OpenMM code with the backbone's topology and positions (N, CA, C; nanometers):
from openmm import Vec3, app, unit

residues = "MET ARG ILE ALA GLU PHE CYS LYS LYS GLU ILE ALA SER ILE LEU ASP GLU VAL MET GLU PHE TRP SER THR LYS ALA ILE ASP HIS SER HIS GLY GLU TRP TYR GLU LYS LEU ASP ALA ASP LYS ASN PRO ILE HIS VAL PRO LYS VAL ASN MET TRP LYS SER PRO TYR HIS ILE VAL ARG MET CYS LEU LEU".split()
positions = [
    Vec3(-4.4028, -12.4685, -7.3496),
    Vec3(-4.4778, -12.3660, -7.2634),
    Vec3(-4.3213, -12.3512, -7.2376),
    Vec3(-4.3205, -12.1671, -7.2541),
    Vec3(-4.1661, -12.1291, -7.2311),
    Vec3(-4.1481, -12.0453, -7.1128),
    Vec3(-4.0232, -12.0272, -7.0699),
    Vec3(-3.9895, -12.0294, -6.9128),
    Vec3(-4.0839, -11.8622, -6.9149),
    Vec3(-4.0939, -11.7648, -6.9917),
    Vec3(-4.1355, -11.6613, -6.9969),
    Vec3(-4.2756, -11.6379, -6.9718),
    Vec3(-4.3389, -11.7376, -7.0376),
    Vec3(-4.4722, -11.7805, -7.0393),
    Vec3(-4.5536, -11.8132, -6.8422),
    Vec3(-4.4170, -11.9241, -6.8568),
    Vec3(-4.4515, -11.9691, -6.7564),
    Vec3(-4.4313, -11.8781, -6.6286),
    Vec3(-4.3318, -11.8243, -6.6387),
    Vec3(-4.3077, -11.7132, -6.5005),
    Vec3(-4.4702, -11.6391, -6.5377),
    Vec3(-4.4553, -11.5722, -6.6073),
    Vec3(-4.6007, -11.5362, -6.6135),
    Vec3(-4.7638, -11.5673, -6.5595),
    Vec3(-4.7496, -11.6744, -6.5734),
    Vec3(-4.8662, -11.7049, -6.5231),
    Vec3(-4.8616, -11.7231, -6.3846),
    Vec3(-4.7300, -11.8243, -6.2951),
    Vec3(-4.7778, -11.7632, -6.1582),
    Vec3(-4.6771, -11.7119, -6.1236),
    Vec3(-4.6308, -11.5579, -6.2049),
    Vec3(-4.6724, -11.4671, -6.1007),
    Vec3(-4.8298, -11.4202, -6.1065),
    Vec3(-4.9242, -11.4423, -6.2055),
    Vec3(-5.0353, -11.3492, -6.1634),
    Vec3(-5.0876, -11.4306, -6.0480),
    Vec3(-5.0543, -11.5938, -6.0986),
    Vec3(-5.1672, -11.6403, -5.9946),
    Vec3(-5.1365, -11.6047, -5.8480),
    Vec3(-4.9673, -11.5728, -5.8152),
    Vec3(-4.9315, -11.5305, -5.7415),
    Vec3(-4.9727, -11.3945, -5.6580),
    Vec3(-5.0471, -11.3224, -5.7533),
    Vec3(-5.0822, -11.1955, -5.7241),
    Vec3(-5.2295, -11.1683, -5.7183),
    Vec3(-5.3207, -11.2858, -5.7813),
    Vec3(-5.4449, -11.3236, -5.7903),
    Vec3(-5.4574, -11.3219, -5.5954),
    Vec3(-5.3584, -11.4481, -5.5221),
    Vec3(-5.3915, -11.4429, -5.4098),
    Vec3(-5.3467, -11.3880, -5.3007),
    Vec3(-5.2788, -11.2218, -5.3573),
    Vec3(-5.2362, -11.1904, -5.2721),
    Vec3(-5.3867, -11.0842, -5.2180),
    Vec3(-5.4337, -11.0099, -5.3847),
    Vec3(-5.5084, -10.9352, -5.3643),
    Vec3(-5.6646, -10.9993, -5.3249),
    Vec3(-5.6426, -11.0989, -5.3634),
    Vec3(-5.7545, -11.1769, -5.2415),
    Vec3(-5.7668, -11.1894, -5.0969),
    Vec3(-5.6789, -11.2112, -5.0363),
    Vec3(-5.6327, -11.2059, -4.8869),
    Vec3(-5.6717, -11.0480, -4.8334),
    Vec3(-5.5909, -10.9335, -4.9623),
    Vec3(-5.5507, -10.8004, -4.9213),
    Vec3(-5.7217, -10.8036, -4.9132),
    Vec3(-5.8486, -10.8302, -5.0020),
    Vec3(-5.9494, -10.7694, -5.0428),
    Vec3(-6.0458, -10.8461, -4.9246),
    Vec3(-6.0256, -10.9402, -4.8588),
    Vec3(-6.1094, -11.0692, -4.7604),
    Vec3(-6.0559, -11.0170, -4.6071),
    Vec3(-5.9216, -10.9312, -4.5581),
    Vec3(-5.9004, -10.9409, -4.4627),
    Vec3(-5.8706, -10.7797, -4.4413),
    Vec3(-5.7745, -10.6708, -4.5898),
    Vec3(-5.7376, -10.5842, -4.5223),
    Vec3(-5.7999, -10.4929, -4.5354),
    Vec3(-5.9396, -10.4709, -4.6555),
    Vec3(-5.9884, -10.3622, -4.7218),
    Vec3(-6.0971, -10.3593, -4.5262),
    Vec3(-6.1728, -10.2391, -4.5252),
    Vec3(-6.2492, -10.1884, -4.4244),
    Vec3(-6.3351, -10.1761, -4.5466),
    Vec3(-6.4525, -10.2785, -4.5957),
    Vec3(-6.5733, -10.2477, -4.6851),
    Vec3(-6.6508, -10.1330, -4.6425),
    Vec3(-6.7167, -10.1466, -4.5539),
    Vec3(-6.7928, -10.0854, -4.4971),
    Vec3(-6.7608, -9.9564, -4.4942),
    Vec3(-6.6315, -9.8840, -4.3798),
    Vec3(-6.5573, -9.7438, -4.4545),
    Vec3(-6.4272, -9.6528, -4.5609),
    Vec3(-6.4437, -9.7581, -4.6049),
    Vec3(-6.3580, -9.7725, -4.7017),
    Vec3(-6.2159, -9.7411, -4.5881),
    Vec3(-6.0402, -9.7640, -4.7082),
    Vec3(-5.9198, -9.7480, -4.6746),
    Vec3(-5.9186, -9.9314, -4.6165),
    Vec3(-5.8031, -9.9048, -4.5943),
    Vec3(-5.7642, -10.0754, -4.5943),
    Vec3(-5.6971, -10.0040, -4.3558),
    Vec3(-5.7178, -10.1887, -4.3335),
    Vec3(-5.6391, -10.1744, -4.2070),
    Vec3(-5.4612, -10.1693, -4.2279),
    Vec3(-5.4755, -10.1021, -4.1372),
    Vec3(-5.3054, -10.0418, -4.1844),
    Vec3(-5.2308, -10.2228, -4.0693),
    Vec3(-5.2986, -10.2416, -4.0402),
    Vec3(-5.1669, -10.3781, -3.9226),
    Vec3(-5.2982, -10.5201, -3.9055),
    Vec3(-5.2709, -10.6408, -3.8988),
    Vec3(-5.3494, -10.7368, -3.8709),
    Vec3(-5.2763, -10.8669, -3.7462),
    Vec3(-5.3919, -10.9313, -3.7152),
    Vec3(-5.3185, -10.9265, -3.5405),
    Vec3(-5.2668, -11.0923, -3.6352),
    Vec3(-5.2109, -11.1536, -3.5371),
    Vec3(-5.1401, -11.3017, -3.5931),
    Vec3(-5.2829, -11.3941, -3.6440),
    Vec3(-5.4007, -11.3912, -3.6250),
    Vec3(-5.5236, -11.4117, -3.7203),
    Vec3(-5.5845, -11.4080, -3.8100),
    Vec3(-5.4773, -11.2906, -3.8426),
    Vec3(-5.5288, -11.1760, -3.9538),
    Vec3(-5.6505, -11.1236, -3.9604),
    Vec3(-5.6698, -11.0481, -3.8442),
    Vec3(-5.7626, -11.0087, -3.7819),
    Vec3(-5.7899, -10.8740, -3.8140),
    Vec3(-5.8215, -10.7650, -3.8296),
    Vec3(-5.7968, -10.5984, -3.8496),
    Vec3(-5.7122, -10.5765, -3.6821),
    Vec3(-5.6395, -10.4705, -3.6667),
    Vec3(-5.6170, -10.4290, -3.5280),
    Vec3(-5.6476, -10.2445, -3.5745),
    Vec3(-5.7960, -10.2200, -3.4618),
    Vec3(-5.7959, -10.1045, -3.4968),
    Vec3(-5.7609, -9.9700, -3.4359),
    Vec3(-5.6818, -9.9270, -3.5895),
    Vec3(-5.5862, -9.8050, -3.4999),
    Vec3(-5.6203, -9.7136, -3.6096),
    Vec3(-5.6284, -9.5900, -3.5562),
    Vec3(-5.6245, -9.4480, -3.7006),
    Vec3(-5.5773, -9.5300, -3.8249),
    Vec3(-5.6751, -9.5127, -3.9564),
    Vec3(-5.6633, -9.5286, -4.0878),
    Vec3(-5.5307, -9.4389, -4.1421),
    Vec3(-5.5848, -9.3154, -4.1362),
    Vec3(-5.5153, -9.1882, -4.1547),
    Vec3(-5.4189, -9.1870, -4.0490),
    Vec3(-5.3130, -9.1340, -4.0790),
    Vec3(-5.2678, -9.0328, -3.9483),
    Vec3(-5.1616, -8.9257, -4.0451),
    Vec3(-5.0591, -8.8865, -3.9476),
    Vec3(-4.9419, -8.8001, -4.0173),
    Vec3(-4.8682, -8.8378, -4.0926),
    Vec3(-4.8237, -8.9581, -4.0918),
    Vec3(-4.7441, -9.0702, -4.1513),
    Vec3(-4.8341, -9.1501, -4.2618),
    Vec3(-4.9475, -9.1611, -4.3112),
    Vec3(-4.9935, -9.2088, -4.3361),
    Vec3(-5.0892, -9.1984, -4.4770),
    Vec3(-5.1064, -9.1169, -4.5428),
    Vec3(-5.2420, -9.0514, -4.5926),
    Vec3(-5.3318, -9.1790, -4.6844),
    Vec3(-5.4746, -9.1801, -4.7534),
    Vec3(-5.4432, -9.2222, -4.8459),
    Vec3(-5.4521, -9.2344, -4.9845),
    Vec3(-5.3618, -9.0991, -5.0283),
    Vec3(-5.3175, -9.0888, -5.1909),
    Vec3(-5.2577, -9.2452, -5.2269),
    Vec3(-5.1923, -9.2785, -5.1110),
    Vec3(-5.1198, -9.3993, -5.2018),
    Vec3(-5.1514, -9.5008, -5.2332),
    Vec3(-5.2864, -9.5717, -5.1419),
    Vec3(-5.4137, -9.6679, -5.2315),
    Vec3(-5.4296, -9.5815, -5.3743),
    Vec3(-5.4253, -9.5216, -5.3820),
    Vec3(-5.4934, -9.5032, -5.5268),
    Vec3(-5.3704, -9.5142, -5.6193),
    Vec3(-5.2559, -9.5196, -5.5648),
    Vec3(-5.0985, -9.4863, -5.6298),
    Vec3(-5.1579, -9.6550, -5.6614),
    Vec3(-5.1347, -9.7186, -5.5612),
    Vec3(-5.0592, -9.8765, -5.5721),
    Vec3(-5.2151, -9.9447, -5.6760),
    Vec3(-5.3159, -9.9510, -5.6679),
    Vec3(-5.3799, -9.9107, -5.7470),
    Vec3(-5.4286, -9.9378, -5.9419),
    Vec3(-5.3337, -9.8068, -5.9425),
    Vec3(-5.2964, -9.7711, -6.0786),
    Vec3(-5.1919, -9.8658, -6.1344),
    Vec3(-5.1023, -9.9719, -6.0506),
    Vec3(-5.0190, -10.0057, -6.1089),
    Vec3(-5.0556, -10.1328, -6.1577),
] * unit.nanometer
topology = app.Topology()
chain = topology.addChain("A")
for resn in residues:
    res = topology.addResidue(resn, chain)
    for name in ("N", "CA", "C"):
        topology.addAtom(name, app.Element.getBySymbol(name[0]), res)
């Protein structure tokens, strides 16, 4: 296996783990949007999801990448 192919598989594996983490820990599946912060036990800290400095359009842009 070439190095480039190995790296692609490793990166894909890491990205799968990251997306699984965010999907299970940070996304509010009941009300939409995701939690801005998690505590040390990886539980959501309930703060306003949208405020003057954060709007939901960033999420759509992230998912398009």
